[in-house]
C-alpha positions as CSV (number, residue, x, y, z in Angstrom):
1,M,10.9,-32.1,71.4
2,T,13.6,-29.7,72.4
3,A,15.6,-27.4,70.2
4,G,18.8,-29.4,70.9
5,K,17.2,-32.7,69.7
6,V,15.8,-31.0,66.5
7,G,19.3,-29.6,65.7
8,R,20.9,-33.0,66.2
9,R,18.5,-34.6,63.8
10,L,18.7,-31.9,61.1
11,G,22.5,-31.7,61.3
12,P,23.2,-34.9,59.3
13,L,20.4,-34.0,56.8
14,V,21.9,-30.5,56.2
15,L,25.4,-32.1,55.7
16,M,24.0,-34.6,53.2
17,I,22.2,-31.8,51.2
18,L,25.4,-29.7,51.3
19,G,27.5,-32.6,50.1
20,M,25.0,-33.3,47.2
21,L,25.2,-29.6,46.2
22,I,29.0,-29.7,46.1
23,L,28.9,-32.9,44.0
24,L,26.4,-31.3,41.6
25,G,28.5,-28.2,41.3
26,A,31.6,-30.3,40.6
27,F,29.8,-32.3,38.0
28,F,28.4,-29.2,36.2
29,S,31.8,-27.5,36.4
30,Y,33.4,-30.5,34.8
31,R,30.8,-30.7,32.0
32,Y,31.2,-26.9,31.4
33,S,35.0,-27.2,31.1
34,E,34.7,-30.2,28.8
35,A,32.2,-28.5,26.5
36,I,34.4,-25.4,26.2
37,S,37.6,-27.4,25.6
38,E,36.0,-29.5,22.9
39,P,33.3,-27.5,21.2
40,A,30.6,-29.5,19.3
41,A,29.5,-29.0,15.8
42,A,26.6,-26.5,15.5
43,L,24.1,-27.4,12.8
44,I,24.0,-25.1,9.7
45,P,21.5,-25.3,6.8
46,D,22.5,-27.1,3.6
47,S,21.3,-24.1,1.6
48,L,20.2,-20.5,2.1
49,A,18.3,-18.3,-0.3
50,A,18.5,-21.1,-2.9
51,L,22.3,-21.0,-2.7
52,P,24.1,-24.3,-1.8
53,L,26.6,-24.6,1.0
54,T,30.0,-24.5,-0.7
55,S,32.4,-24.4,2.3
56,S,32.0,-25.2,6.0
57,Q,33.7,-25.5,9.3
58,Y,32.4,-27.2,12.5
59,G,33.3,-27.5,16.2
60,A,36.7,-26.4,17.4
61,E,37.7,-25.2,13.9
62,A,34.7,-22.9,13.6
63,V,35.1,-21.6,17.2
64,A,38.8,-20.9,16.4
65,E,37.6,-18.9,13.3
66,V,35.3,-16.8,15.5
67,S,38.0,-16.2,18.0
68,Q,40.4,-15.1,15.3
69,L,37.9,-12.7,13.9
70,H,37.3,-11.1,17.3
71,G,40.9,-11.2,18.4
72,K,39.9,-13.1,21.6
73,S,38.3,-16.3,22.7
74,F,34.9,-16.8,24.2
75,P,33.4,-19.6,26.3
76,L,31.7,-21.3,23.4
77,T,30.3,-24.9,23.5
78,S,29.7,-25.3,19.7
79,G,30.4,-23.7,16.4
80,G,29.5,-23.8,12.8
81,M,30.4,-21.6,9.8
82,G,29.1,-21.9,6.3
83,I,29.7,-20.1,3.0
84,Y,26.9,-20.3,0.5
85,G,26.9,-19.7,-3.3
86,A,29.7,-20.0,-5.8
87,Q,30.7,-16.3,-5.2
88,G,30.3,-16.5,-1.4
89,Q,27.1,-14.5,-1.4
90,I,26.2,-15.6,2.1
91,T,28.3,-16.4,5.2
92,L,26.8,-17.8,8.3
93,W,28.5,-18.1,11.7
94,V,26.7,-20.0,14.5
95,T,28.2,-20.3,18.0
96,G,26.8,-22.0,21.1
97,A,27.1,-20.6,24.6
98,P,26.7,-22.7,27.8
99,A,23.3,-21.1,28.5
100,S,20.7,-18.8,26.9
101,F,21.5,-15.9,29.2
102,L,25.2,-16.1,28.3
103,A,24.3,-16.1,24.6
104,R,22.2,-13.0,25.1
105,R,25.1,-11.4,27.0
106,L,27.5,-12.2,24.1
107,L,25.1,-10.8,21.6
108,E,24.6,-7.6,23.6
109,E,28.4,-7.2,24.1
110,M,28.9,-7.6,20.4
111,R,26.2,-5.0,19.7
112,D,27.7,-2.5,22.1
113,K,31.3,-3.0,20.8
114,I,30.1,-2.4,17.2
115,A,28.2,0.8,18.4
116,E,31.5,2.2,19.6
117,G,32.5,2.6,15.9
118,N,35.8,0.8,15.8
119,T,34.7,-1.9,13.4
120,P,33.9,-2.1,9.6
121,F,30.2,-2.4,10.5
122,V,27.6,0.3,10.9
123,P,24.5,-0.4,12.9
124,I,21.4,0.4,10.7
125,G,18.7,-0.6,13.1
126,Q,17.0,-3.5,14.7
127,L,14.0,-5.7,13.9
128,S,11.6,-7.6,16.1
129,L,10.6,-10.7,14.3
130,L,9.0,-13.9,15.7
131,G,9.6,-12.6,19.2
132,R,13.3,-12.1,18.7
133,T,15.5,-9.0,18.3
134,I,17.6,-8.9,15.2
135,Y,20.4,-6.4,14.9
136,Q,21.0,-5.1,11.4
137,L,24.4,-3.9,10.2
138,A,26.0,-2.7,7.0
139,G,29.6,-3.2,6.0
140,M,32.0,-4.9,3.7
141,G,29.5,-4.7,0.8
142,K,27.0,-7.0,2.7
143,R,24.0,-6.7,4.9
144,H,24.6,-8.3,8.3
145,Y,22.1,-9.7,10.9
146,T,22.9,-10.9,14.4
147,F,20.4,-12.7,16.6
148,Q,19.9,-15.2,19.3
149,S,18.2,-18.6,19.2
150,R,18.1,-20.2,22.7
151,A,21.8,-20.7,23.6
152,L,23.0,-19.9,20.0
153,V,24.3,-16.6,18.6
154,I,23.9,-16.3,14.9
155,W,25.6,-13.8,12.5
156,L,24.4,-13.8,8.9
157,A,26.3,-11.8,6.2
158,A,24.6,-11.7,2.8
159,D,24.7,-9.8,-0.5
160,P,21.8,-7.3,-0.5
161,S,20.1,-9.2,-3.4
162,V,19.6,-12.4,-1.2
163,A,19.7,-10.9,2.3
164,D,16.0,-10.8,3.1
165,Q,15.4,-14.4,1.9
166,A,18.5,-15.6,3.8
167,L,17.3,-14.0,7.0
168,R,13.9,-15.5,6.7
169,E,15.3,-19.0,6.2
170,A,17.9,-18.6,9.0
171,L,15.1,-17.5,11.4
172,D,13.1,-20.6,10.4
173,F,16.1,-22.9,10.8
174,Y,17.0,-21.4,14.2
175,P,13.6,-21.0,16.0
């Protein structure tokens, strides 16, 4: 078979594959835009450190809260925020990114921004637990932990008296 005949036979196949790739790209772009424009509710525990959930926000409402706290919006696909205990001893923010690598990038950007020193938080170290890196912070009278679970970014703020237990339970809830 000559090169010309092979090229004529492969041409339609290459065009079909290219068309399918374009359709897949359009489909995923649509799904991405849809997920960001209407964030889903992220699951949060009913209690942490024996303290009941006393207030919560989910979906777009929780994502708007995170955007307000940071003064900018992020490409988030889900959100959840919970306050635990009668005196608000624990606050948990959970946000979903479109993919795990994007969640890691958001977490690293947050870590780097805090390290610049223009926030009320002071980095006090990092832990490696259950194969995950947990960034520890102090500020506003609480201990803060940020970590990633798959495509989720979690921020836990807790009174020092319940912080260790709350972290253990959050790590179990978000494997």
